[in-house]
N, C-alpha and C positions, 0 to 999 in steps of 0.2 A: 688422474683426470680431475680437472677443476670444475666445481659446480657453479653455474652462472646464477647470479641473483635474479629473481623475477623482476620485471619492469613494474614501475609504479604507473597506475592508470593515469595519474595526473601529469606524467611526463610526456604523454603523447597527444594530449588534447589540442595543444597549439598546432601540431602537425596535421591532425585531422581537420581542424577548422580551416587551415590554409588550403586544403584540397577541395573542400565542399563549395560548390557554386553559391553565390549570393542568393540565387533564386530559391534555394532550399531553406527557406526561412524557418520553417517549423523544426526541421532537423537541427539547424544551427542553434535555435532557441533552446531546444531540449538538451543539447550537449552543454551549452553554457549554463543552464540551470543545474545540470548534474555537476559541472565544475564548481559552481558556487557552493554546493553542499559538501564539497571535499575539504574545506579550509580547516576544519577542526578534527580531522581524522588522523589517527596515528599512522606514521609512515609504513609500518609493517602491514597495516590493514589495507592500504592503498596498493599493495602488492598482492593481496589475496584475491582468490577467485571471485569472491562475492561482488567486488567492485567491477571486475571485468565482465561478469555476467550482467550487471546492471547497464554497463555501457553497450554490451551486445544487444540487450533488450531494446535500447533506443534505436540501434541500427535496424533491428527486426521490425520495429514499428514503422519506420520510414522507408526502408529499402527492401523491396520485394524480389528484385532481380538485379544481378550484377551485369548490367547491359550498357554501361558507359565507362569511359576511361577513369573518371574521378571515383566511381564506385569501386573499381578494381584497385585503385591506389589506396582507398580507405581500407579495403580488406587486407592489402599487403601491410599497411602500417599497423593495423590492429593485430595481425598475426605475426608481426615482426619478421616478415620475409622479404623486406626490400633490399 
């Protein structure tokens, strides 16, 4: 059985931003700010749970219910279940 490498959090940000409606300005701003702070992080750290938790915290701040199609798509991308 081959072990799959964990995804880098930076690899999915563009996918997430493509799904979020332009009306969600604060969510988009927070994700872009998060992305700007990743530029000097080691690749292995970007695959670690600490960065995934930080991204999850952004979602928790802005999304309280999964009640629209775009929120469900975000969840699927985040959980890698598309």
